[in-house]
TIDO-974880 format. One record per residue (C-alpha): residue in one letter; x, y, z; residue number from 1. Coordinates in nm, 4 decimals. Layout:
BEGIN
dolum resn:a xx:X yy:Y zz:Z resi:NUM
...
// end
This chain:
BEGIN
dolum resn:m xx:8.8031 yy:10.1483 zz:10.8649 resi:1
dolum resn:l xx:9.1456 yy:10.0665 zz:10.7286 resi:2
dolum resn:t xx:9.3196 yy:10.3736 zz:10.8655 resi:3
dolum resn:s xx:9.2033 yy:10.3047 zz:11.2219 resi:4
dolum resn:a xx:9.3629 yy:9.9572 zz:11.2451 resi:5
dolum resn:l xx:9.6514 yy:9.9368 zz:11.4930 resi:6
dolum resn:g xx:9.9517 yy:9.7180 zz:11.5573 resi:7
dolum resn:k xx:10.0419 yy:9.6354 zz:11.1977 resi:8
dolum resn:s xx:10.1886 yy:9.8129 zz:10.8997 resi:9
dolum resn:v xx:9.9354 yy:9.9607 zz:10.6586 resi:10
dolum resn:g xx:10.0374 yy:9.7076 zz:10.3946 resi:11
dolum resn:d xx:9.9763 yy:9.4149 zz:10.6333 resi:12
dolum resn:v xx:9.6414 yy:9.5577 zz:10.7361 resi:13
dolum resn:m xx:9.5282 yy:9.6014 zz:10.3763 resi:14
dolum resn:a xx:9.6185 yy:9.2449 zz:10.2843 resi:15
dolum resn:a xx:9.4646 yy:9.1041 zz:10.6045 resi:16
dolum resn:l xx:9.1378 yy:9.2915 zz:10.5547 resi:17
dolum resn:a xx:9.1075 yy:9.1843 zz:10.1932 resi:18
dolum resn:e xx:9.1656 yy:8.8206 zz:10.2921 resi:19
dolum resn:k xx:8.9324 yy:8.8272 zz:10.5928 resi:20
dolum resn:f xx:8.6380 yy:8.9836 zz:10.4162 resi:21
dolum resn:d xx:8.7248 yy:8.8571 zz:10.0667 resi:22
dolum resn:y xx:8.6800 yy:9.2160 zz:9.9516 resi:23
dolum resn:l xx:8.8421 yy:9.5514 zz:10.0247 resi:24
dolum resn:s xx:8.6495 yy:9.8592 zz:9.9191 resi:25
dolum resn:i xx:8.8055 yy:10.1023 zz:9.6738 resi:26
dolum resn:e xx:8.7689 yy:10.3773 zz:9.9354 resi:27
dolum resn:d xx:8.9699 yy:10.1834 zz:10.1952 resi:28
dolum resn:y xx:9.2264 yy:10.0815 zz:9.9356 resi:29
dolum resn:l xx:9.2882 yy:10.4398 zz:9.8225 resi:30
dolum resn:a xx:9.3005 yy:10.5635 zz:10.1811 resi:31
dolum resn:g xx:9.5592 yy:10.2990 zz:10.2636 resi:32
dolum resn:e xx:9.7743 yy:10.3734 zz:9.9590 resi:33
dolum resn:k xx:9.8101 yy:10.7353 zz:10.0664 resi:34
dolum resn:i xx:9.9930 yy:10.6351 zz:10.3843 resi:35
dolum resn:s xx:10.1384 yy:10.2939 zz:10.2976 resi:36
dolum resn:e xx:10.5141 yy:10.2519 zz:10.2538 resi:37
dolum resn:i xx:10.4437 yy:9.9628 zz:10.0161 resi:38
dolum resn:r xx:10.2570 yy:10.0092 zz:9.6883 resi:39
dolum resn:h xx:9.9674 yy:9.7744 zz:9.6165 resi:40
dolum resn:e xx:9.7699 yy:9.7084 zz:9.3007 resi:41
dolum resn:y xx:9.3965 yy:9.6559 zz:9.3373 resi:42
dolum resn:v xx:9.1999 yy:9.3958 zz:9.1424 resi:43
dolum resn:d xx:8.8294 yy:9.3573 zz:9.2111 resi:44
dolum resn:g xx:8.8534 yy:9.3952 zz:9.5883 resi:45
dolum resn:q xx:9.1887 yy:9.2216 zz:9.6359 resi:46
dolum resn:v xx:9.5246 yy:9.3930 zz:9.6929 resi:47
dolum resn:y xx:9.8644 yy:9.2742 zz:9.5743 resi:48
dolum resn:a xx:10.1924 yy:9.4165 zz:9.7060 resi:49
dolum resn:m xx:10.4344 yy:9.5447 zz:9.4436 resi:50
dolum resn:a xx:10.7854 yy:9.3989 zz:9.4530 resi:51
dolum resn:g xx:11.0906 yy:9.6193 zz:9.4127 resi:52
dolum resn:g xx:11.2626 yy:9.6346 zz:9.0737 resi:53
dolum resn:s xx:11.6164 yy:9.5293 zz:8.9805 resi:54
dolum resn:l xx:11.8916 yy:9.7706 zz:8.8801 resi:55
dolum resn:k xx:11.8281 yy:9.6917 zz:8.5122 resi:56
dolum resn:h xx:11.4573 yy:9.7562 zz:8.5601 resi:57
dolum resn:n xx:11.5177 yy:10.0907 zz:8.7255 resi:58
dolum resn:l xx:11.7753 yy:10.2014 zz:8.4679 resi:59
dolum resn:i xx:11.5418 yy:10.1261 zz:8.1761 resi:60
dolum resn:a xx:11.2472 yy:10.2998 zz:8.3406 resi:61
dolum resn:a xx:11.4639 yy:10.6031 zz:8.4223 resi:62
dolum resn:n xx:11.6090 yy:10.6140 zz:8.0705 resi:63
dolum resn:i xx:11.2788 yy:10.6135 zz:7.8874 resi:64
dolum resn:s xx:11.1143 yy:10.8462 zz:8.1382 resi:65
dolum resn:g xx:11.4015 yy:11.0936 zz:8.0925 resi:66
dolum resn:l xx:11.3851 yy:11.0700 zz:7.7135 resi:67
dolum resn:l xx:11.0121 yy:11.1339 zz:7.7183 resi:68
dolum resn:w xx:11.0435 yy:11.4150 zz:7.9737 resi:69
dolum resn:s xx:11.2868 yy:11.6013 zz:7.7485 resi:70
dolum resn:h xx:11.0747 yy:11.5380 zz:7.4400 resi:71
dolum resn:l xx:10.7480 yy:11.6506 zz:7.6024 resi:72
dolum resn:r xx:10.8748 yy:11.9709 zz:7.7655 resi:73
dolum resn:g xx:10.6519 yy:12.2603 zz:7.6723 resi:74
dolum resn:t xx:10.3594 yy:12.0359 zz:7.5747 resi:75
dolum resn:s xx:10.0372 yy:11.9508 zz:7.7572 resi:76
dolum resn:c xx:10.1550 yy:11.5934 zz:7.8236 resi:77
dolum resn:v xx:10.3995 yy:11.4520 zz:8.0776 resi:78
dolum resn:p xx:10.5551 yy:11.1137 zz:8.1654 resi:79
dolum resn:l xx:10.4874 yy:10.9927 zz:8.5194 resi:80
dolum resn:s xx:10.6705 yy:10.7266 zz:8.7178 resi:81
dolum resn:s xx:10.5534 yy:10.4044 zz:8.8801 resi:82
dolum resn:d xx:10.4301 yy:10.5962 zz:9.1860 resi:83
dolum resn:m xx:10.1301 yy:10.7228 zz:8.9890 resi:84
dolum resn:l xx:9.8177 yy:10.5095 zz:9.0263 resi:85
dolum resn:l xx:9.6242 yy:10.4300 zz:8.7091 resi:86
dolum resn:k xx:9.2568 yy:10.3312 zz:8.7037 resi:87
dolum resn:t xx:9.2058 yy:10.0630 zz:8.4424 resi:88
dolum resn:l xx:8.9275 yy:9.8250 zz:8.3456 resi:89
dolum resn:g xx:8.6403 yy:9.7994 zz:8.5951 resi:90
dolum resn:k xx:8.7426 yy:9.8032 zz:8.9617 resi:91
dolum resn:r xx:9.1148 yy:9.7779 zz:8.9023 resi:92
dolum resn:f xx:9.4092 yy:10.0061 zz:8.9811 resi:93
dolum resn:r xx:9.7642 yy:9.9547 zz:8.8547 resi:94
dolum resn:y xx:10.1099 yy:10.1122 zz:8.8841 resi:95
dolum resn:p xx:10.2651 yy:10.1114 zz:8.5333 resi:96
dolum resn:d xx:10.6388 yy:10.1697 zz:8.5188 resi:97
dolum resn:v xx:10.5905 yy:10.4814 zz:8.3024 resi:98
dolum resn:v xx:10.2666 yy:10.6420 zz:8.1876 resi:99
dolum resn:v xx:10.2123 yy:10.9526 zz:7.9745 resi:100
dolum resn:v xx:9.9060 yy:11.1620 zz:8.0505 resi:101
dolum resn:c xx:9.7899 yy:11.5017 zz:7.9315 resi:102
dolum resn:d xx:9.6126 yy:11.7992 zz:8.0833 resi:103
dolum resn:d xx:9.2722 yy:11.6687 zz:7.9736 resi:104
dolum resn:d xx:9.2924 yy:11.3576 zz:8.1951 resi:105
dolum resn:a xx:8.9478 yy:11.2687 zz:8.3257 resi:106
dolum resn:s xx:9.0536 yy:11.2216 zz:8.6885 resi:107
dolum resn:d xx:9.0032 yy:11.4972 zz:8.9453 resi:108
dolum resn:d xx:9.2080 yy:11.3050 zz:9.2056 resi:109
dolum resn:d xx:9.5806 yy:11.3874 zz:9.2211 resi:110
dolum resn:q xx:9.6482 yy:11.0310 zz:9.3373 resi:111
dolum resn:i xx:9.4965 yy:10.8732 zz:9.0247 resi:112
dolum resn:r xx:9.5110 yy:10.9147 zz:8.6474 resi:113
dolum resn:e xx:9.2459 yy:10.7666 zz:8.4186 resi:114
dolum resn:s xx:9.3192 yy:10.8732 zz:8.0591 resi:115
dolum resn:p xx:9.6735 yy:10.7726 zz:7.9565 resi:116
dolum resn:i xx:9.7853 yy:10.7972 zz:7.5951 resi:117
dolum resn:l xx:10.0965 yy:10.5813 zz:7.6459 resi:118
dolum resn:i xx:10.1734 yy:10.3035 zz:7.8969 resi:119
dolum resn:i xx:10.5164 yy:10.1431 zz:7.9351 resi:120
dolum resn:e xx:10.6029 yy:9.8304 zz:8.1341 resi:121
dolum resn:v xx:10.9542 yy:9.6935 zz:8.1897 resi:122
dolum resn:l xx:10.9396 yy:9.3148 zz:8.1868 resi:123
dolum resn:s xx:11.1095 yy:9.0558 zz:8.4051 resi:124
dolum resn:k xx:11.0711 yy:8.6809 zz:8.4447 resi:125
dolum resn:s xx:10.8276 yy:8.7355 zz:8.7324 resi:126
dolum resn:t xx:10.6126 yy:9.0027 zz:8.5636 resi:127
dolum resn:r xx:10.6217 yy:8.9065 zz:8.1941 resi:128
dolum resn:k xx:10.3154 yy:8.6802 zz:8.2022 resi:129
dolum resn:k xx:10.0975 yy:8.9356 zz:8.3811 resi:130
dolum resn:d xx:10.2179 yy:9.2337 zz:8.1742 resi:131
dolum resn:k xx:10.1567 yy:9.0435 zz:7.8495 resi:132
dolum resn:g xx:9.8320 yy:8.8906 zz:7.9780 resi:133
dolum resn:e xx:9.5783 yy:9.0413 zz:8.2153 resi:134
dolum resn:k xx:9.7397 yy:9.3855 zz:8.2354 resi:135
dolum resn:r xx:9.7580 yy:9.4084 zz:7.8568 resi:136
dolum resn:l xx:9.3842 yy:9.3374 zz:7.8322 resi:137
dolum resn:e xx:9.3088 yy:9.6025 zz:8.0937 resi:138
dolum resn:y xx:9.5305 yy:9.8651 zz:7.9342 resi:139
dolum resn:l xx:9.4099 yy:9.8136 zz:7.5770 resi:140
dolum resn:a xx:9.0515 yy:9.8580 zz:7.6977 resi:141
dolum resn:i xx:9.1246 yy:10.2157 zz:7.8149 resi:142
dolum resn:p xx:8.9560 yy:10.4429 zz:7.5557 resi:143
dolum resn:s xx:9.2293 yy:10.7093 zz:7.5611 resi:144
dolum resn:l xx:9.5239 yy:10.4722 zz:7.5185 resi:145
dolum resn:l xx:9.7108 yy:10.5009 zz:7.1884 resi:146
dolum resn:e xx:10.0163 yy:10.2803 zz:7.2540 resi:147
dolum resn:y xx:10.1354 yy:10.0069 zz:7.4895 resi:148
dolum resn:v xx:10.5095 yy:9.9423 zz:7.5147 resi:149
dolum resn:l xx:10.6789 yy:9.6406 zz:7.6730 resi:150
dolum resn:i xx:11.0551 yy:9.6533 zz:7.7298 resi:151
dolum resn:e xx:11.2556 yy:9.3440 zz:7.8180 resi:152
dolum resn:q xx:11.5268 yy:9.3929 zz:8.0789 resi:153
dolum resn:d xx:11.7184 yy:9.0656 zz:8.0442 resi:154
dolum resn:f xx:11.7637 yy:9.0998 zz:7.6678 resi:155
dolum resn:a xx:11.7217 yy:9.3880 zz:7.4227 resi:156
dolum resn:e xx:11.3712 yy:9.3893 zz:7.2778 resi:157
dolum resn:v xx:11.1040 yy:9.6580 zz:7.2677 resi:158
dolum resn:e xx:10.7484 yy:9.5647 zz:7.1725 resi:159
dolum resn:v xx:10.5041 yy:9.8386 zz:7.0718 resi:160
dolum resn:q xx:10.1309 yy:9.7938 zz:7.0212 resi:161
dolum resn:r xx:9.9389 yy:10.0775 zz:6.8586 resi:162
dolum resn:r xx:9.5687 yy:10.1484 zz:6.8385 resi:163
dolum resn:s xx:9.6283 yy:10.2781 zz:6.4842 resi:164
dolum resn:a xx:9.7580 yy:9.9310 zz:6.3886 resi:165
dolum resn:s xx:9.4711 yy:9.7423 zz:6.5565 resi:166
dolum resn:w xx:9.7091 yy:9.6576 zz:6.8427 resi:167
dolum resn:q xx:9.9363 yy:9.4450 zz:6.6249 resi:168
dolum resn:s xx:10.2856 yy:9.4185 zz:6.7743 resi:169
dolum resn:a xx:10.5940 yy:9.5845 zz:6.6252 resi:170
dolum resn:y xx:10.9384 yy:9.4871 zz:6.7571 resi:171
dolum resn:y xx:11.2546 yy:9.6937 zz:6.7859 resi:172
dolum resn:f xx:11.6106 yy:9.5893 zz:6.8641 resi:173
dolum resn:l xx:11.9518 yy:9.7495 zz:6.9196 resi:174
dolum resn:g xx:12.0358 yy:9.9696 zz:6.6224 resi:175
dolum resn:d xx:11.6665 yy:10.0435 zz:6.5591 resi:176
dolum resn:e xx:11.4659 yy:10.3531 zz:6.6472 resi:177
dolum resn:v xx:11.1385 yy:10.3086 zz:6.8342 resi:178
dolum resn:v xx:10.8562 yy:10.5141 zz:6.6849 resi:179
dolum resn:l xx:10.6007 yy:10.6326 zz:6.9411 resi:180
dolum resn:e xx:10.3099 yy:10.7820 zz:6.7510 resi:181
dolum resn:s xx:10.1228 yy:10.8759 zz:7.0702 resi:182
dolum resn:v xx:10.3823 yy:11.1396 zz:7.1621 resi:183
dolum resn:n xx:10.5361 yy:11.1964 zz:6.8162 resi:184
dolum resn:a xx:10.8752 yy:11.0680 zz:6.9317 resi:185
dolum resn:t xx:11.1509 yy:10.8527 zz:6.7848 resi:186
dolum resn:l xx:11.3814 yy:10.6951 zz:7.0432 resi:187
dolum resn:p xx:11.6981 yy:10.4932 zz:6.9700 resi:188
dolum resn:v xx:11.6812 yy:10.1506 zz:7.1321 resi:189
dolum resn:e xx:12.0371 yy:10.1910 zz:7.2596 resi:190
dolum resn:a xx:11.9292 yy:10.5062 zz:7.4472 resi:191
dolum resn:i xx:11.6544 yy:10.3084 zz:7.6221 resi:192
dolum resn:y xx:11.9163 yy:10.0539 zz:7.7325 resi:193
dolum resn:e xx:12.1871 yy:10.3048 zz:7.8274 resi:194
dolum resn:r xx:12.4007 yy:10.1740 zz:8.1193 resi:195
dolum resn:v xx:12.2029 yy:9.8487 zz:8.1227 resi:196
dolum resn:k xx:12.4237 yy:9.5380 zz:8.1369 resi:197
dolum resn:n xx:12.2633 yy:9.2367 zz:7.9758 resi:198
dolum resn:d xx:12.4152 yy:8.9985 zz:7.7230 resi:199
dolum resn:d xx:12.2569 yy:9.1690 zz:7.4205 resi:200
dolum resn:v xx:12.3703 yy:9.5181 zz:7.5205 resi:201
dolum resn:l xx:12.7238 yy:9.4080 zz:7.6071 resi:202
dolum resn:a xx:12.7622 yy:9.2203 zz:7.2774 resi:203
dolum resn:w xx:12.6254 yy:9.5168 zz:7.0815 resi:204
dolum resn:l xx:12.8608 yy:9.7613 zz:7.2535 resi:205
dolum resn:e xx:13.1561 yy:9.5327 zz:7.1857 resi:206
dolum resn:q xx:13.0563 yy:9.5155 zz:6.8186 resi:207
dolum resn:q xx:13.0261 yy:9.8951 zz:6.7998 resi:208
dolum resn:q xx:13.3714 yy:9.9416 zz:6.9518 resi:209
dolum resn:a xx:13.5212 yy:9.6914 zz:6.7112 resi:210
dolum resn:g xx:13.3899 yy:9.9028 zz:6.4254 resi:211
// end
């Protein structure tokens, strides 16, 4: 069993087992995640270590999580951070940057959620292809999901895909307000990028100050 392996970190053991046997069971994966210092995503028996995020990434995730937390106070739904594991399509488990779930989530495991209504990913050069590709396909296949949001960190752009619009993309930029139908919220783009320093934000702030 995974938890009985000695002499290596849990993350190293998980990766080594998956490579050696070409498959790591879901049970061993979940057991390892409970005690691992490194988060891993799980795709059909293989595990992939999650890299740490940049300052811009963390600021954006914190901003939108805080905005949603304030908006959803007193409701049956709550935003959760990237430490919450999400079961997606088939035998796959992901760590979205922000996910909103409600009290009727199908999971009975505190480590996992299964029925999100909103998923948010903050994009970077290294994650953009996966977030817009295979993860998007997994997320949109979740029956409960109402919206998928992708936020660029290196420039100011927010993409929203809605089930109500047949998953067609809508784009928002600085000066716009992002409409999130899933949680009945309207968020200013500049609030999502508060304290973030990229070229778009700095130019926009300079323009605002110039009047």
